[in-house]
N, C-alpha and C positions, 0 to 999 in steps of 0.2 A: 737247527742250525740259521743264521743268519746271511744277507746280502757282502756277498764279494765282490769288491772294484765296482760297486755299481751293477750288477747284475743278480736280478732275484734269482734265490734258490727256493729248491723243495725244503720245507720243515721238518721236525718230527711227525707231524702230522699228516703230513702229506703234501698241505697247501701252498702254495706259493707265498713271500713276503711280499708284505703292500708298504710302500715306503709311508711315511706321516710326518708331521711336522710340533712342535708344541712348545710352550714356552717354559723355563726351568730360571729358577733363581740363580744367580750366578753364583754365591759360595754353593748350596746345592749341587751344584755341576760338580764344582770342585773336586768336591766329595766323591762325589762316584766315579768319577774319572779316577782320585788316587785307589780307589777301591777297585775300578776296572784293570787297573794295571798290576794290581797284588795279587789280585786273583787269578789274572790273566784271561780275562774274558770280555767281552767285547757290550759296549751299553743294551746293545738291543736284544742280546741273551738276560740279562739281569731286567731290564723294559720287563721283555715278554713272559721273565719268571712271576714277577711281581703282579703284574697285569693280567695272569691264568688265575693265581689267588684270587685275587680282588674280583674276577670276573662270581668263577668259582663260589667264593664266600656269601658274592651278592645277589649271585643269581634264585632264579624262582625254586627250584630244587632242592635248593641247601635251605632246613625249617631252619639251625639253629639260627644262621647268620640275617634272615629276611627282613629287609627294612620296612617290606612291602605296608605292614602293619597302622604306620604312620597315615598313607594312604586312605586308606580305609577309616581309622580312628584316629582325628587330630586328640583325644584325649590321651593318647597312649602314652604313657612315661616309659622314660630311658632309666635303668639301673645300674650301677655298679657293675663291673665284670665281677664273678664269684672269688676269683685272686686280689680283688682289689685291696687297697689297704683298711685298715681298720677304722682310720681316720675319715674315709672316705665313706662310709657304711656307717658311722655316727651321724655324718655331716646329710647322710639321706636322708636314712629314717628317722632322724629330727622333723623333716619336713613332709613324714606322710599322714595321711588321715590313719586313724586306730585301725581298720578292718582293713588298710593296707599291710599295715605293720603286722598282723596277726595273719595276714598271709604268707608275708616273707617268713615269719616264726614258723609256720606249719610247713612250707616248703624247705626250711633249716633241717625242721626234726627228722622230715624224711630220706635228706641225703645223709647226715650225719647216723640214722638208722641204718641207711642202705651201707654206707662206707662203711660201717662197723661190723654187717657180715661179710665185706669183701677180707676186710682185714684178719675176722676169722679164719677164712679160706685160706688165704696166704699164710698163715700160723698154721693151719692144718696141713696145707700142702710142704712147709718148712719141712714141718716133723715126720709128717712123711719118709720128705726125700731123706732126710737124715737116717733115719729107722733102717732105710735100703743102702745107704751108704756103710751104717756100722753094721748091718750083717754081709755087704761085699766084703767089710775087711776082713769080719771074723773067720769067710770063707777062704784067703789067702793064705 
């Protein structure tokens, strides 16, 4: 829930809203206005949703997205996202030391192994589901 006619209202979390301001590039604002109109949502709703996700992703409690490591270890290197293009990974790997590339290979092999196990589980579940469906069809 957002402010209506300048009066603060309670949000879904039970807190009252707070007015704030920030600068935004005019073309970005135009695009946001278009999206708000199309989705019939307020800018406040969209900004709150996006900021909420950003805070969640970068808070201390989210180990998968922590960025605190750079504060503690200035030598820490960012890597391409797991789903990045092959070109991005090739470019990244070419710039790395041998021991780092070996660690990437080791982690990749683990992911492949775990992925294959999971695919095997999916296949087993599909097989069992088909068998149950065939059994049910024979009983009809």
